[in-house]
DRENPA-3360 file (N, C-alpha, C; in nm, 2 decimals, always signed):
BEGIN
1 = MAEAKGLK = +5.22/-9.74/+1.10/+5.15/-9.86/+1.14/+5.25/-9.97/+1.17 ~ +5.22/-10.05/+1.27/+5.31/-10.16/+1.31/+5.31/-10.27/+1.21 ~ +5.42/-10.34/+1.20/+5.43/-10.45/+1.11/+5.35/-10.57/+1.16 ~ +5.28/-10.64/+1.08/+5.20/-10.75/+1.12/+5.29/-10.87/+1.17 ~ +5.25/-10.93/+1.28/+5.33/-11.04/+1.33/+5.24/-11.16/+1.35 ~ +5.31/-11.28/+1.38/+5.24/-11.40/+1.41/+5.14/-11.45/+1.31 ~ +5.02/-11.48/+1.34/+4.92/-11.53/+1.25/+4.87/-11.43/+1.15 ~ +4.89/-11.30/+1.19/+4.85/-11.19/+1.10/+4.95/-11.15/+1.00;
9 = KPVKLKSD = +5.07/-11.21/+1.01/+5.18/-11.17/+0.91/+5.16/-11.25/+0.78 ~ +5.16/-11.18/+0.67/+5.14/-11.25/+0.54/+5.25/-11.35/+0.51 ~ +5.21/-11.47/+0.46/+5.30/-11.57/+0.42/+5.28/-11.60/+0.27 ~ +5.39/-11.66/+0.21/+5.38/-11.69/+0.07/+5.31/-11.82/+0.05 ~ +5.22/-11.82/-0.04/+5.14/-11.94/-0.07/+5.20/-12.03/-0.18 ~ +5.20/-12.16/-0.16/+5.24/-12.25/-0.27/+5.15/-12.24/-0.39 ~ +5.19/-12.28/-0.50/+5.11/-12.26/-0.63/+4.97/-12.31/-0.62 ~ +4.94/-12.43/-0.57/+4.80/-12.48/-0.57/+4.71/-12.39/-0.49;
17 = LAAFLGAT = +4.76/-12.36/-0.37/+4.67/-12.28/-0.28/+4.66/-12.13/-0.33 ~ +4.77/-12.08/-0.39/+4.76/-11.95/-0.45/+4.66/-11.94/-0.56 ~ +4.65/-12.05/-0.65/+4.55/-12.05/-0.75/+4.41/-12.06/-0.70 ~ +4.40/-12.14/-0.59/+4.26/-12.16/-0.53/+4.21/-12.03/-0.47 ~ +4.30/-11.96/-0.40/+4.26/-11.84/-0.33/+4.27/-11.71/-0.41 ~ +4.34/-11.72/-0.52/+4.36/-11.60/-0.61/+4.45/-11.50/-0.55 ~ +4.55/-11.54/-0.47/+4.65/-11.45/-0.41/+4.78/-11.53/-0.39 ~ +4.89/-11.45/-0.38/+5.02/-11.51/-0.36/+5.07/-11.50/-0.22;
25 = ELPRTEIT = +5.01/-11.41/-0.14/+5.05/-11.39/+0.00/+4.92/-11.35/+0.08 ~ +4.91/-11.42/+0.19/+4.80/-11.39/+0.28/+4.84/-11.43/+0.42 ~ +4.78/-11.36/+0.52/+4.80/-11.41/+0.66/+4.73/-11.54/+0.68 ~ +4.79/-11.63/+0.77/+4.73/-11.76/+0.80/+4.58/-11.75/+0.84 ~ +4.54/-11.64/+0.91/+4.40/-11.63/+0.95/+4.31/-11.61/+0.83 ~ +4.36/-11.53/+0.73/+4.28/-11.51/+0.61/+4.27/-11.63/+0.52 ~ +4.38/-11.71/+0.52/+4.38/-11.84/+0.44/+4.27/-11.93/+0.50 ~ +4.28/-11.95/+0.63/+4.18/-12.04/+0.70/+4.04/-11.99/+0.68;
33 = KKLWDYIK = +4.02/-11.85/+0.69/+3.88/-11.80/+0.67/+3.83/-11.82/+0.53 ~ +3.92/-11.80/+0.43/+3.87/-11.82/+0.29/+3.85/-11.97/+0.26 ~ +3.92/-12.06/+0.31/+3.90/-12.20/+0.30/+3.76/-12.24/+0.36 ~ +3.74/-12.19/+0.48/+3.61/-12.22/+0.54/+3.49/-12.16/+0.47 ~ +3.51/-12.04/+0.42/+3.41/-11.97/+0.34/+3.37/-12.06/+0.22 ~ +3.47/-12.12/+0.15/+3.45/-12.21/+0.04/+3.38/-12.34/+0.08 ~ +3.42/-12.40/+0.19/+3.37/-12.52/+0.24/+3.22/-12.50/+0.28 ~ +3.19/-12.39/+0.35/+3.05/-12.36/+0.39/+2.96/-12.33/+0.27;
41 = ANGLQTKT = +3.01/-12.25/+0.18/+2.93/-12.21/+0.06/+2.90/-12.33/-0.03 ~ +2.98/-12.43/-0.03/+2.96/-12.55/-0.11/+2.90/-12.67/-0.03 ~ +2.87/-12.65/+0.10/+2.81/-12.75/+0.18/+2.89/-12.87/+0.19 ~ +3.02/-12.85/+0.21/+3.12/-12.96/+0.22/+3.15/-13.01/+0.36 ~ +3.05/-13.01/+0.45/+3.07/-13.06/+0.58/+2.98/-13.18/+0.61 ~ +3.02/-13.27/+0.69/+2.94/-13.38/+0.73/+2.96/-13.42/+0.87 ~ +2.87/-13.49/+0.93/+2.88/-13.53/+1.08/+2.96/-13.66/+1.09 ~ +2.97/-13.74/+0.98/+3.03/-13.87/+0.99/+3.16/-13.88/+0.90;
49 = ENGAPQGG = +3.26/-13.95/+0.95/+3.38/-13.97/+0.87/+3.34/-14.04/+0.74 ~ +3.39/-13.98/+0.63/+3.36/-14.03/+0.49/+3.21/-14.03/+0.46 ~ +3.13/-13.95/+0.53/+2.99/-13.94/+0.50/+2.96/-13.84/+0.38 ~ +2.84/-13.85/+0.34/+2.80/-13.75/+0.23/+2.79/-13.61/+0.28 ~ +2.81/-13.51/+0.20/+2.80/-13.37/+0.25/+2.66/-13.35/+0.30 ~ +2.66/-13.28/+0.42/+2.53/-13.25/+0.49/+2.52/-13.10/+0.52 ~ +2.62/-13.02/+0.49/+2.62/-12.88/+0.51/+2.65/-12.84/+0.66 ~ +2.69/-12.94/+0.74/+2.73/-12.91/+0.88/+2.80/-13.03/+0.94;
57 = GKYIVADA = +2.88/-13.01/+1.03/+2.95/-13.12/+1.10/+3.10/-13.10/+1.11 ~ +3.17/-13.19/+1.18/+3.31/-13.17/+1.20/+3.41/-13.22/+1.10 ~ +3.35/-13.29/+1.00/+3.43/-13.34/+0.89/+3.41/-13.26/+0.76 ~ +3.52/-13.25/+0.69/+3.52/-13.17/+0.56/+3.53/-13.27/+0.45 ~ +3.44/-13.26/+0.35/+3.43/-13.35/+0.24/+3.51/-13.29/+0.13 ~ +3.61/-13.37/+0.08/+3.70/-13.32/-0.03/+3.62/-13.32/-0.17 ~ +3.62/-13.21/-0.23/+3.57/-13.20/-0.37/+3.70/-13.19/-0.46 ~ +3.68/-13.18/-0.59/+3.79/-13.18/-0.68/+3.88/-13.06/-0.65;
65 = KLLTIFRN = +3.82/-12.94/-0.62/+3.91/-12.82/-0.60/+3.99/-12.83/-0.47 ~ +3.93/-12.88/-0.36/+4.00/-12.90/-0.23/+4.11/-13.01/-0.24 ~ +4.08/-13.11/-0.32/+4.18/-13.22/-0.34/+4.32/-13.16/-0.38 ~ +4.32/-13.06/-0.47/+4.45/-13.01/-0.51/+4.53/-12.96/-0.40 ~ +4.46/-12.91/-0.30/+4.53/-12.85/-0.18/+4.56/-12.96/-0.07 ~ +4.46/-13.04/-0.05/+4.47/-13.15/+0.05/+4.58/-13.25/+0.02 ~ +4.60/-13.28/-0.11/+4.70/-13.38/-0.15/+4.84/-13.33/-0.13 ~ +4.86/-13.20/-0.10/+4.99/-13.15/-0.07/+5.03/-13.17/+0.07;
73 = TKSTSKSG = +4.94/-13.23/+0.15/+4.96/-13.24/+0.30/+5.02/-13.37/+0.34 ~ +5.14/-13.36/+0.40/+5.21/-13.47/+0.46/+5.30/-13.41/+0.57 ~ +5.25/-13.41/+0.69/+5.33/-13.35/+0.80/+5.31/-13.43/+0.93 ~ +5.40/-13.40/+1.02/+5.40/-13.47/+1.15/+5.38/-13.35/+1.26 ~ +5.29/-13.37/+1.34/+5.27/-13.27/+1.45/+5.37/-13.28/+1.56 ~ +5.38/-13.18/+1.64/+5.47/-13.18/+1.76/+5.45/-13.30/+1.85 ~ +5.32/-13.35/+1.85/+5.29/-13.47/+1.93/+5.32/-13.60/+1.86 ~ +5.37/-13.59/+1.73/+5.41/-13.71/+1.66/+5.30/-13.77/+1.57;
81 = KLTDLTQM = +5.18/-13.70/+1.56/+5.08/-13.76/+1.48/+5.10/-13.72/+1.33 ~ +5.10/-13.82/+1.24/+5.12/-13.80/+1.10/+4.99/-13.76/+1.03 ~ +4.99/-13.66/+0.95/+4.88/-13.62/+0.87/+4.92/-13.64/+0.72 ~ +4.88/-13.75/+0.66/+4.92/-13.77/+0.52/+4.79/-13.78/+0.43 ~ +4.77/-13.68/+0.35/+4.65/-13.67/+0.27/+4.69/-13.69/+0.12 ~ +4.81/-13.74/+0.09/+4.86/-13.74/-0.04/+4.79/-13.84/-0.13 ~ +4.72/-13.94/-0.07/+4.65/-14.04/-0.15/+4.50/-14.02/-0.14 ~ +4.46/-13.91/-0.09/+4.31/-13.88/-0.07/+4.24/-13.88/-0.20;
89 = SEGQTIDM = +4.11/-13.92/-0.19/+4.02/-13.93/-0.31/+3.90/-13.83/-0.29 ~ +3.84/-13.79/-0.40/+3.72/-13.71/-0.39/+3.62/-13.78/-0.31 ~ +3.55/-13.71/-0.22/+3.44/-13.76/-0.14/+3.49/-13.81/+0.00 ~ +3.62/-13.83/+0.01/+3.68/-13.86/+0.14/+3.68/-13.74/+0.23 ~ +3.69/-13.76/+0.36/+3.68/-13.65/+0.46/+3.81/-13.63/+0.54 ~ +3.83/-13.51/+0.59/+3.93/-13.49/+0.69/+3.86/-13.43/+0.81 ~ +3.91/-13.44/+0.93/+3.86/-13.38/+1.05/+3.90/-13.23/+1.04 ~ +3.81/-13.15/+1.09/+3.83/-13.01/+1.08/+3.96/-12.96/+1.15;
97 = MQMAAVVG = +4.00/-13.04/+1.25/+4.12/-13.01/+1.32/+4.25/-13.03/+1.24 ~ +4.24/-13.10/+1.12/+4.35/-13.11/+1.03/+4.37/-12.99/+0.94 ~ +4.29/-12.89/+0.95/+4.30/-12.78/+0.86/+4.43/-12.70/+0.89 ~ +4.48/-12.70/+1.01/+4.61/-12.63/+1.04/+4.72/-12.70/+0.96 ~ +4.72/-12.84/+0.96/+4.82/-12.91/+0.88/+4.81/-12.88/+0.73 ~ +4.69/-12.87/+0.68/+4.67/-12.84/+0.54/+4.72/-12.70/+0.51 ~ +4.69/-12.60/+0.59/+4.74/-12.47/+0.57/+4.89/-12.47/+0.57 ~ +4.95/-12.53/+0.68/+5.09/-12.54/+0.70/+5.17/-12.60/+0.58;
105 = ANIE = +5.11/-12.70/+0.52/+5.17/-12.77/+0.41/+5.16/-12.70/+0.28 ~ +5.08/-12.60/+0.27/+5.06/-12.52/+0.15/+5.11/-12.38/+0.15 ~ +5.20/-12.35/+0.25/+5.27/-12.22/+0.25/+5.42/-12.24/+0.25 ~ +5.49/-12.14/+0.21/+5.64/-12.15/+0.21/+5.70/-12.08/+0.33;
% end
């Protein structure tokens, strides 16, 4: 069987994400899937920035468990946009497009 490459190649998870997902290595695709499963199962989406959870929408509402992961995120995209969630509080939101930055900040 061929070795997994790209997004399907397992990556080492930093401690907070490893504790959250219950694994030390996973492919990026599986990390994102498991995070979305948690978000959807707990109704942590909203249609408005910093709005109350509504169970759907493009913003993700941080609960206590997600905060441990979100607060590890401080990165600059190739386009120069800074994603700094280090001071985030419970109940605040991130745009779903920031999930790639969250995953990237929580892997080694």
